[in-house]
N, C-alpha and C positions, 0 to 999 in steps of 0.2 A: 503494500499499499505505499503511495506516494504522500510525504509527509508535506502539510502548507503551513507556512510562516507567515504571520501577518504583522506587520510593524510599521512605524513611521518612520522614514529616511528622506533624506537629501541625496540629490543625484549629483554628485561632485566629479562623474568623469563618464564620459558617454564616446562609444567608439562605433563607428558603424561595422557591422558584420555581413559577409555575404552580399547579396542584392538589396535585402529589405530589412535586415535585422540590427539590432545594436546590441552592444555588451556594455551593461551599466555598471559603475560603482556606486554602491549605496553606502551611504553614513547613517548608520542607524542608533538609537539610543542604548539599546538592550543586547543586541546581536553582533556590536561592532561593525566593521566594514565588511561588505557583502558583494560577490558578482552574481550578477543575475543577466541572463539574456531575455531581450524583448522583442517576439517576432514581429515582423510586420511592421516595424515601426516607421520605416521610410515609405511605406505606400501611403498616397496622397489622401486618402479617406480613412486612415486608420485612426480607431477610437481612441488608442492609447499612445498617441504621438505626443502629447504632452509630456507623458512620462519618460519618454526618452531625451529629455532636453535637458542640459544642466541649469541647475536653480532650481528644479523641480522640488518641491516638499510637498509630499501625497503618502498618505496609508495604503502601502503596498502588501498584496497576497501574493507569495512566492509559493510556487510548488516545486520540491526538490525532487530531482530524478539522479538517483545515485547521488554523484559529486556535484552535480550540475542543479544550478536554480534558474527558475523561468517564472518571468512577471505574468500572472494570471489577471490581476485586476490591479486598478490603481484607482485612488480618489484625492484628490487633490485638496489639501490643507490649507495652504495659502502661497498665494502667487509672488515671485521674486523675480517674474520674467520682465519686469518695467528695468532692472537694471541694464538692459541691453540698449535702452534708450539715451544714455549717458556714456559717453567714452570711458572718463574716467573713473564711473562707478564700476562699468562692465571690467575695465582692467584691475580694480579693486576687488572685485566679487571673484575675478577667475584668480587671483593670487589668493584669497581666504578659501578655495576650493581646493587648489594647488596643493598648498599646505597642509590643510587637513588630510590629504590625500598621503601626502609623504611621510607625516608623523604617525601615520597608524597602520594596523596590520590586520589581516584577515583574521577573525574570531577572536582577536583580543578586545576587552573591555575598552570602549572608547565614549562613554557618557558625557563627560566634561567636554571632550573635543566636539562631541555633538551639541551639547549645549551652546557652548560659544559660538561656534560656528551658525548655530541658528540665531541668536541673539546679535551676532556681528551682520548676517543678512538682514535681519529685521531694521536694525537702526540704519546699515547702509540705502535699505529702499523707501524707508517709511520716515525718516526724521532728516532735519536740517543738517545734521552733523557732518563736518567735512570729511568725506571718503578716506582720506590719508590717515584722520585721526582714529577712524574706526579700524583701519589695519594697523596701526599701532598699536591700540587696545587691544586687538585680537593677538598679535606676537606677544605681547608681553603677558596676557596669559595663557599662550602656548608654551611659552619657558616655565611660568609658574606650574603649569599642568606635568610639564616633563620632568619636573624637579630643579631648573634651572633658575628661579627666580631672581630677580635683578635685585640687588640690595643697592639703595640710594640713600642712606643716612649718613654715610660716614666712609674714609678710605678703607676699602677691602684691607689693605696692607697693613696700614700703622694706625687707623682708627681715629684721624684726624679729622675735623670738621672741614666742609668744602668749602673753598671762596670761588674766585674766577677760573682756577688752574683745575679742570676737570677733564681725566682721560679714561677711556672705556677699553679694556683688554679685550680685543676680539677673540682670543681663543678660551678664555674663561666667563667672560661677560661682567667680569669686576669692574667696579667704577674704584679710579685710584687718584691720588693726587700726584702734583708735579713732581714730588721727590720719590714717589713709588712708581712712576711711571717705566715701562719697558720698551721694546722694540715693538712689540706685539699691540701696543697701545694708540689708540686715535683719539685726538683732542676732540672734546665735547663743549659746545658754547654754553653759557650759564642758562640763556632763554630756553634753548632746546632741552637741557637738565631740569629744570624746572618745569615744563611743560609734560616731560616723561613722567615726572612724579605725580603730578596730577592726574594724569591720564591712568595710571597705575592705581591707583586709588579712587577712581570714580566710575560707578556702572555705569555700562551701556547707556541706559535710560538718560541719565544725567551728561553727558559728554558734550551735548549740543551747548552746555554753559561755559564750556571752557575756551577762551578766547586763544588762537595761537596764528602766527604767521606761517604762511605756507612753506618760507624758506628754513623755518625750524620742524618744521614736519618732514620735509625733504631731507633734513640732517639727519634726524631721528632714525627715518626708514632705511637710510644708507647705514649707519651703524647697527641696526637691528638685522638687518638682511646680510650684513658681514658676519655678526655674532651667530646667526642662523646657519651661516656656512660653517662657521668654524666648530660649532656643536654638533652637527648633525651630518657634517660632510655631503650637503645637500645644496644643490642650485636651483632657486624657485625662478624657473624662466621667465612668468608672467609678471614679475617684478621688474623686468627690464622696461617694461612698456609704461612704470609710473614715472 
């Protein structure tokens, strides 16, 4: 007897397969990351065409045949497809999905990643928050979830309070003072550092209250991207478009 799995999921990856099918990567709250085929998704009149699109958030009914899973039905919960109407939001949204895919493995619990991906997409699409700030918050949360929370109170090496001379060790993610910096460190402006601290301590719903210059958010994302690559040895291709 074939087993059915009913789960909420976000489509974080969608690849064409054969003439009309797709292979989906689904991020779920209780079953981790799942691969499933969606048959006939590319046909013009396909009823489940929406379920094969990136950013789809729906309740899926999956049927398991041996080691393979197939989408039987899907019911949309919330639409994030409007993200495609704005190039910056699309680029940021693509980065959110790519990061979530890179840091999770099939079958492993990833509830917190799912929850933060959902919150980030909701904030990106339905609020006035800067898209770059949403990505900043998401990356900071990813570090925290994975056990690499960035500590920004004092110099990680000597414990001194920060003034205008702040540096980030790209390999470790530690913030250090001028006296403790090494060749692996990048300078961080005080403005960018303070924004990062605010974003880290603010939930998604209240991010729009933070005022930040675009150049500071750009600086932060360069730092976080470099740190992400240093920690996970992964390059997020979609970040090149930001």
